[in-house]
C-alpha positions in Angstrom: 0.0 0.0 0.0 2.8 2.4 0.8 4.5 1.7 -2.5 1.4 2.6 -4.4 0.9 5.8 -2.3 4.5 7.1 -2.9 4.3 6.2 -6.5 1.0 8.2 -6.9 2.5 11.2 -5.0 5.7 11.1 -7.2 3.7 10.9 -10.5 1.4 13.7 -9.3 4.5 16.0 -8.6 5.9 15.2 -12.0 2.7 16.0 -13.8 2.3 19.3 -11.8 5.9 20.3 -12.7 5.2 19.5 -16.4 2.1 21.6 -16.3 4.1 24.5 -14.7 6.6 24.2 -17.6 3.9 24.5 -20.2 1.7 27.3 -18.7 3.2 30.6 -17.8 0.2 31.8 -15.7 -3.2 30.7 -14.6 -6.1 33.2 -14.9 -8.9 32.4 -12.5 -11.4 35.0 -13.8 -14.5 34.1 -15.7 -16.0 36.4 -18.2 -19.1 37.9 -16.7 -22.0 38.4 -19.2 -24.6 39.1 -16.6 -24.5 40.6 -13.1 -23.3 38.0 -10.5 -25.9 36.8 -8.1 -25.7 38.4 -4.6 -24.4 35.9 -2.1 -26.7 35.0 0.8 -25.1 35.1 4.2 -26.7 32.6 6.4 -24.0 32.7 9.0 -22.0 35.9 9.3 -18.2 35.7 8.7 -18.5 32.5 6.6 -19.2 33.9 3.2 -16.4 33.3 0.7 -15.8 36.3 -1.4 -12.9 37.4 -3.6 -11.4 40.8 -2.6 -12.2 43.4 -5.3 -8.4 44.2 -5.6 -7.3 40.7 -6.2 -6.0 40.0 -9.7 -7.2 36.3 -9.9 -3.9 35.4 -11.6 -1.3 32.8 -10.5 2.2 33.1 -11.9 4.5 30.2 -11.3 8.0 31.0 -10.1 10.9 30.2 -12.3 12.2 27.4 -10.1 8.8 25.6 -9.6 8.6 23.3 -12.6 12.1 21.8 -12.2 11.8 21.5 -8.4 8.4 19.7 -8.7 9.7 17.4 -11.5 12.9 16.5 -9.7 11.1 16.0 -6.3 8.6 13.8 -8.1 11.4 11.7 -9.7 13.1 11.2 -6.3 9.8 10.1 -4.8 9.1 7.7 -7.7 12.7 6.2 -7.3 12.0 5.9 -3.6 8.7 4.1 -4.2 10.6 1.5 -6.2 12.7 0.6 -3.2 9.8 0.3 -0.7 9.1 -3.3 0.1 5.9 -4.8 -1.5 3.2 -5.6 1.0 
């Protein structure tokens, strides 16, 4: 079970690193054609809202892709040494 877990974590890290290599940034905004619905606050302080000044853009650092790929490769190599159970 541990072997499969570490293998899955390593492959996931490698895939995330490859995605960071391909994409320069992620834009989290949707184009709004109509006015957004007003959120209903049933319990105060629990409504999730985006701050109006937030850009909604994620830029990956220069070191992120290679770090994720290499960490994933190390974890995959480790998973191959874990005893089968």
